[in-house]
N, CA, C and O atoms as a printed pandas DataFrame, in Angstrom:
     atom_number atom_name residue_name chain_id  residue_number  x_coord  y_coord  z_coord
0              1         N          MET        A               1  143.933   84.752   57.574
1              2        CA          MET        A               1  145.170   84.278   57.009
2              3         C          MET        A               1  145.878   85.505   56.172
3              4         O          MET        A               1  145.238   86.278   55.459
4              5         N          ASP        A               2  147.104   85.554   56.343
5              6        CA          ASP        A               2  147.932   86.646   55.705
6              7         C          ASP        A               2  147.940   86.358   54.194
7              8         O          ASP        A               2  147.624   85.248   53.765
8              9         N          ASP        A               3  148.293   87.331   53.427
9             10        CA          ASP        A               3  148.190   87.311   51.983
10            11         C          ASP        A               3  149.545   87.699   51.320
11            12         O          ASP        A               3  150.260   88.566   51.823
12            13         N          LEU        A               4  149.875   87.046   50.198
13            14        CA          LEU        A               4  150.986   87.499   49.380
14            15         C          LEU        A               4  150.370   88.232   48.067
15            16         O          LEU        A               4  149.606   87.627   47.315
16            17         N          ARG        A               5  150.741   89.519   47.859
17            18        CA          ARG        A               5  150.206   90.206   46.764
18            19         C          ARG        A               5  151.350   90.563   45.776
19            20         O          ARG        A               5  152.305   91.221   46.190
20            21         N          GLN        A               6  151.289   90.162   44.516
21            22        CA          GLN        A               6  152.323   90.374   43.574
22            23         C          GLN        A               6  152.338   91.773   43.129
23            24         O          GLN        A               6  151.292   92.313   42.767
24            25         N          GLU        A               7  153.461   92.390   43.134
25            26        CA          GLU        A               7  153.779   93.779   42.570
26            27         C          GLU        A               7  154.290   93.672   41.159
27            28         O          GLU        A               7  153.921   94.481   40.308
28            29         N          ASN        A               8  155.107   92.721   40.892
29            30        CA          ASN        A               8  155.773   92.555   39.584
30            31         C          ASN        A               8  156.212   91.052   39.467
31            32         O          ASN        A               8  156.143   90.339   40.468
32            33         N          PRO        A               9  156.628   90.587   38.354
33            34        CA          PRO        A               9  156.938   89.168   38.308
34            35         C          PRO        A               9  157.990   88.628   39.332
35            36         O          PRO        A               9  158.039   87.438   39.643
36            37         N          GLN        A              10  158.779   89.526   39.806
37            38        CA          GLN        A              10  159.791   89.056   40.778
38            39         C          GLN        A              10  159.583   89.589   42.248
39            40         O          GLN        A              10  160.346   89.198   43.132
40            41         N          PHE        A              11  158.644   90.404   42.504
41            42        CA          PHE        A              11  158.449   91.069   43.833
42            43         C          PHE        A              11  157.061   90.735   44.397
43            44         O          PHE        A              11  156.082   90.808   43.654
44            45         N          TRP        A              12  156.942   90.385   45.636
45            46        CA          TRP        A              12  155.761   90.063   46.305
46            47         C          TRP        A              12  155.625   90.906   47.678
47            48         O          TRP        A              12  156.637   91.092   48.353
48            49         N          ASN        A              13  154.493   91.367   48.049
49            50        CA          ASN        A              13  154.325   91.963   49.385
50            51         C          ASN        A              13  153.542   90.956   50.232
51            52         O          ASN        A              13  152.545   90.359   49.823
52            53         N          TRP        A              14  154.096   90.818   51.478
53            54        CA          TRP        A              14  153.427   89.934   52.498
54            55         C          TRP        A              14  152.539   90.866   53.339
55            56         O          TRP        A              14  153.021   91.715   54.090
56            57         N          LEU        A              15  151.177   90.661   53.174
57            58        CA          LEU        A              15  150.216   91.560   53.826
58            59         C          LEU        A              15  149.543   90.950   55.039
59            60         O          LEU        A              15  149.243   89.758   55.106
60            61         N          GLY        A              16  149.319   91.865   56.018
61            62        CA          GLY        A              16  148.488   91.397   57.160
62            63         C          GLY        A              16  147.051   91.855   57.061
63            64         O          GLY        A              16  146.608   92.174   55.957
64            65         N          HIS        A              17  146.301   91.908   58.132
65            66        CA          HIS        A              17  144.895   92.218   58.069
66            67         C          HIS        A              17  144.952   93.698   58.390
67            68         O          HIS        A              17  145.829   94.190   59.100
68            69         N          ARG        A              18  143.929   94.402   57.807
69            70        CA          ARG        A              18  143.635   95.792   58.190
70            71         C          ARG        A              18  143.276   95.949   59.576
71            72         O          ARG        A              18  142.466   95.153   60.052
72            73         N          PRO        A              19  143.779   96.893   60.314
73            74        CA          PRO        A              19  143.437   97.076   61.784
74            75         C          PRO        A              19  141.963   97.432   61.832
75            76         O          PRO        A              19  141.416   98.066   60.930
76            77         N          ALA        A              20  141.304   96.973   62.986
77            78        CA          ALA        A              20  139.892   97.412   63.117
78            79         C          ALA        A              20  139.761   98.848   63.494
79            80         O          ALA        A              20  140.689   99.427   64.058
80            81         N          LYS        A              21  138.650   99.434   63.206
81            82        CA          LYS        A              21  138.384  100.815   63.655
82            83         C          LYS        A              21  138.632  101.007   65.108
83            84         O          LYS        A              21  138.168  100.214   65.926
84            85         N          GLY        A              22  139.341  102.026   65.452
85            86        CA          GLY        A              22  139.621  102.278   66.902
86            87         C          GLY        A              22  140.693  101.234   67.475
87            88         O          GLY        A              22  140.754  100.964   68.674
88            89         N          ALA        A              23  141.464  100.718   66.584
89            90        CA          ALA        A              23  142.501   99.702   67.206
90            91         C          ALA        A              23  143.393  100.328   68.229
91            92         O          ALA        A              23  143.484  101.552   68.325
92            93         N          ALA        A              24  143.998   99.564   68.931
93            94        CA          ALA        A              24  144.804  100.091   70.036
94            95         C          ALA        A              24  145.947  101.068   69.598
95            96         O          ALA        A              24  146.615  100.873   68.582
96            97         N          ARG        A              25  146.104  102.016   70.345
97            98        CA          ARG        A              25  147.152  103.073   70.032
98            99         C          ARG        A              25  148.152  103.051   71.074
99           100         O          ARG        A              25  147.918  102.449   72.122
100          101         N          PRO        A              26  149.332  103.699   70.867
101          102        CA          PRO        A              26  150.453  103.645   71.978
102          103         C          PRO        A              26  149.820  104.365   73.159
103          104         O          PRO        A              26  148.981  105.260   73.057
104          105         N          GLY        A              27  150.327  103.865   74.315
105          106        CA          GLY        A              27  149.804  104.444   75.575
106          107         C          GLY        A              27  150.440  105.779   75.880
107          108         O          GLY        A              27  149.845  106.554   76.629
108          109         N          HIS        A              28  151.569  106.092   75.370
109          110        CA          HIS        A              28  152.230  107.399   75.680
110          111         C          HIS        A              28  152.069  108.339   74.519
111          112         O          HIS        A              28  152.292  107.945   73.375
112          113         N          PRO        A              29  151.668  109.635   74.792
113          114        CA          PRO        A              29  151.338  110.548   73.752
114          115         C          PRO        A              29  152.526  110.854   72.799
115          116         O          PRO        A              29  152.335  111.289   71.664
116          117         N          ASP        A              30  153.786  110.601   73.320
117          118        CA          ASP        A              30  154.999  111.035   72.608
118          119         C          ASP        A              30  155.583  109.797   71.966
119          120         O          ASP        A              30  156.729  109.839   71.518
120          121         N          ALA        A              31  154.855  108.703   71.900
121          122        CA          ALA        A              31  155.265  107.405   71.360
122          123         C          ALA        A              31  155.490  107.614   69.836
123          124         O          ALA        A              31  154.742  108.345   69.188
124          125         N          LEU        A              32  156.517  106.968   69.292
125          126        CA          LEU        A              32  156.732  106.957   67.764
126          127         C          LEU        A              32  156.353  105.577   67.371
127          128         O          LEU        A              32  156.753  104.571   67.956
128          129         N          VAL        A              33  155.552  105.588   66.340
129          130        CA          VAL        A              33  155.129  104.221   65.725
130          131         C          VAL        A              33  155.349  104.383   64.288
131          132         O          VAL        A              33  154.948  105.405   63.731
132          133         N          ALA        A              34  156.011  103.371   63.579
133          134        CA          ALA        A              34  156.301  103.402   62.159
134          135         C          ALA        A              34  155.803  102.164   61.576
135          136         O          ALA        A              34  155.905  101.135   62.245
136          137         N          GLY        A              35  155.260  102.126   60.381
137          138        CA          GLY        A              35  154.843  101.063   59.612
138          139         C          GLY        A              35  154.744  101.274   58.193
139          140         O          GLY        A              35  154.840  102.428   57.777
140          141         N          VAL        A              36  154.561  100.307   57.380
141          142        CA          VAL        A              36  154.353  100.514   55.945
142          143         C          VAL        A              36  152.962   99.889   55.641
143          144         O          VAL        A              36  152.617   98.794   56.086
144          145         N          THR        A              37  152.187  100.683   54.840
145          146        CA          THR        A              37  150.843  100.161   54.491
146          147         C          THR        A              37  150.595  100.341   52.913
147          148         O          THR        A              37  151.173  101.196   52.241
148          149         N          MET        A              38  149.784   99.545   52.476
149          150        CA          MET        A              38  149.322   99.628   51.016
150          151         C          MET        A              38  148.416  100.887   51.015
151          152         O          MET        A              38  148.107  101.505   52.033
152          153         N          GLU        A              39  148.029  101.193   49.762
153          154        CA          GLU        A              39  147.232  102.440   49.565
154          155         C          GLU        A              39  145.835  102.285   50.335
155          156         O          GLU        A              39  145.259  103.302   50.721
156          157         N          ASP        A              40  145.308  101.060   50.551
157          158        CA          ASP        A              40  144.093  100.895   51.163
158          159         C          ASP        A              40  144.235  100.679   52.694
159          160         O          ASP        A              40  143.265  100.325   53.365
160          161         N          GLY        A              41  145.343  100.877   53.183
161          162        CA          GLY        A              41  145.665  100.723   54.614
162          163         C          GLY        A              41  146.061   99.445   55.159
163          164         O          GLY        A              41  146.316   99.317   56.356
164          165         N          THR        A              42  146.127   98.437   54.281
165          166        CA          THR        A              42  146.557   97.093   54.716
166          167         C          THR        A              42  147.963   97.148   55.056
167          168         O          THR        A              42  148.754   97.656   54.261
168          169         N          PRO        A              43  148.352   96.665   56.183
169          170        CA          PRO        A              43  149.832   96.624   56.553
170          171         C          PRO        A              43  150.624   95.715   55.783
171          172         O          PRO        A              43  150.171   94.630   55.418
172          173         N          VAL        A              44  151.854   96.122   55.502
173          174        CA          VAL        A              44  152.915   95.286   54.777
174          175         C          VAL        A              44  153.794   94.697   55.878
175          176         O          VAL        A              44  154.492   95.402   56.606
176          177         N          LEU        A              45  153.725   93.416   55.956
177          178        CA          LEU        A              45  154.613   92.757   57.015
178          179         C          LEU        A              45  156.004   92.389   56.513
179          180         O          LEU        A              45  156.923   92.223   57.315
180          181         N          GLY        A              46  156.166   92.263   55.245
181          182        CA          GLY        A              46  157.402   91.899   54.636
182          183         C          GLY        A              46  157.360   91.877   53.099
183          184         O          GLY        A              46  156.324   92.114   52.478
184          185         N          ASN        A              47  158.518   91.585   52.521
185          186        CA          ASN        A              47  158.575   91.475   51.137
186          187         C          ASN        A              47  159.252   90.220   50.667
187          188         O          ASN        A              47  160.005   89.648   51.455
188          189         N          LEU        A              48  159.059   89.732   49.453
189          190        CA          LEU        A              48  159.695   88.572   48.941
190          191         C          LEU        A              48  160.071   88.956   47.560
191          192         O          LEU        A              48  159.240   89.413   46.774
192          193         N          GLU        A              49  161.399   88.762   47.238
193          194        CA          GLU        A              49  161.854   89.074   45.870
194          195         C          GLU        A              49  162.480   87.724   45.387
195          196         O          GLU        A              49  163.216   87.014   46.071
196          197         N          MET        A              50  162.085   87.483   44.131
197          198        CA          MET        A              50  162.654   86.179   43.565
198          199         C          MET        A              50  163.822   86.618   42.688
199          200         O          MET        A              50  163.670   87.436   41.781
200          201         N          ALA        A              51  164.981   86.056   42.983
201          202        CA          ALA        A              51  166.182   86.333   42.245
202          203         C          ALA        A              51  166.601   85.190   41.370
203          204         O          ALA        A              51  166.807   84.095   41.893
204          205         N          LEU        A              52  166.740   85.359   40.097
205          206        CA          LEU        A              52  167.156   84.271   39.212
206          207         C          LEU        A              52  168.603   84.208   39.021
207          208         O          LEU        A              52  169.219   85.211   38.661
208          209         N          MET        A              53  169.209   83.047   39.250
209          210        CA          MET        A              53  170.678   82.847   39.040
210          211         C          MET        A              53  171.068   83.100   37.604
211          212         O          MET        A              53  170.406   82.561   36.718
212          213         N          GLY        A              54  172.049   83.846   37.317
213          214        CA          GLY        A              54  172.495   84.071   36.035
214          215         C          GLY        A              54  171.615   85.189   35.290
215          216         O          GLY        A              54  171.838   85.480   34.115
216          217         N          TRP        A              55  170.714   85.729   35.963
217          218        CA          TRP        A              55  169.899   86.827   35.333
218          219         C          TRP        A              55  170.614   88.099   35.176
219          220         O          TRP        A              55  171.132   88.621   36.163
220          221         N          THR        A              56  170.686   88.656   33.981
221          222        CA          THR        A              56  171.341   89.946   33.759
222          223         C          THR        A              56  170.307   91.005   33.627
223          224         O          THR        A              56  169.403   90.869   32.803
224          225         N          PRO        A              57  170.394   92.140   34.455
225          226        CA          PRO        A              57  169.413   93.168   34.411
226          227         C          PRO        A              57  169.535   93.865   33.000
227          228         O          PRO        A              57  170.582   93.815   32.355
228          229         N          PRO        A              58  168.459   94.487   32.578
229          230        CA          PRO        A              58  168.459   95.397   31.382
230          231         C          PRO        A              58  169.320   96.644   31.689
231          232         O          PRO        A              58  169.557   97.060   32.823
232          233         N          ASP        A              59  169.749   97.176   30.554
233          234        CA          ASP        A              59  170.618   98.413   30.727
234          235         C          ASP        A              59  169.765   99.480   31.470
235          236         O          ASP        A              59  168.561   99.562   31.224
236          237         N          GLY        A              60  170.301  100.215   32.281
237          238        CA          GLY        A              60  169.673  101.272   33.055
238          239         C          GLY        A              60  169.114  100.787   34.368
239          240         O          GLY        A              60  168.662  101.639   35.133
240          241         N          ILE        A              61  169.094   99.525   34.716
241          242        CA          ILE        A              61  168.634   99.041   35.864
242          243         C          ILE        A              61  169.738   98.867   36.907
243          244         O          ILE        A              61  170.694   98.148   36.615
244          245         N          TYR        A              62  169.682   99.485   38.132
245          246        CA          TYR        A              62  170.785   99.429   39.035
246          247         C          TYR        A              62  170.596   98.183   39.949
247          248         O          TYR        A              62  169.526   97.904   40.489
248          249         N          VAL        A              63  171.703   97.489   40.062
249          250        CA          VAL        A              63  171.755   96.270   40.915
250          251         C          VAL        A              63  172.921   96.465   41.829
251          252         O          VAL        A              63  174.054   96.628   41.375
252          253         N          PRO        A              64  172.662   96.450   43.121
253          254        CA          PRO        A              64  173.748   96.645   44.091
254          255         C          PRO        A              64  174.926   95.677   43.897
255          256         O          PRO        A              64  174.703   94.587   43.372
256          257         N          GLU        A              65  176.109   95.994   44.272
257          258        CA          GLU        A              65  177.299   95.235   43.970
258          259         C          GLU        A              65  177.169   93.855   44.603
259          260         O          GLU        A              65  177.532   92.855   43.985
260          261         N          TRP        A              66  176.627   93.790   45.894
261          262        CA          TRP        A              66  176.493   92.583   46.638
262          263         C          TRP        A              66  175.536   91.635   45.966
263          264         O          TRP        A              66  175.565   90.457   46.323
264          265         N          ARG        A              67  174.687   92.018   45.028
265          266        CA          ARG        A              67  173.733   91.114   44.312
266          267         C          ARG        A              67  174.262   90.668   43.083
267          268         O          ARG        A              67  173.605   89.833   42.461
268          269         N          ARG        A              68  175.401   91.099   42.589
269          270        CA          ARG        A              68  175.966   90.729   41.265
270          271         C          ARG        A              68  176.664   89.391   41.430
271          272         O          ARG        A              68  177.219   88.861   40.468
């Protein structure tokens, strides 16, 4: 089962399972593969951020215009 790991009170990472040793690699030597992993090699499948309606960020915290 996949896991949600809390980074802070509003942000969670959706984690998959660590690949087995010798897991499949791209077939072509010039293939480009990208991914995000935690420090221990666990793949990050996505993120979840909780937004509170009416919440005002503290001074010095940047919030994109589309989120205001």
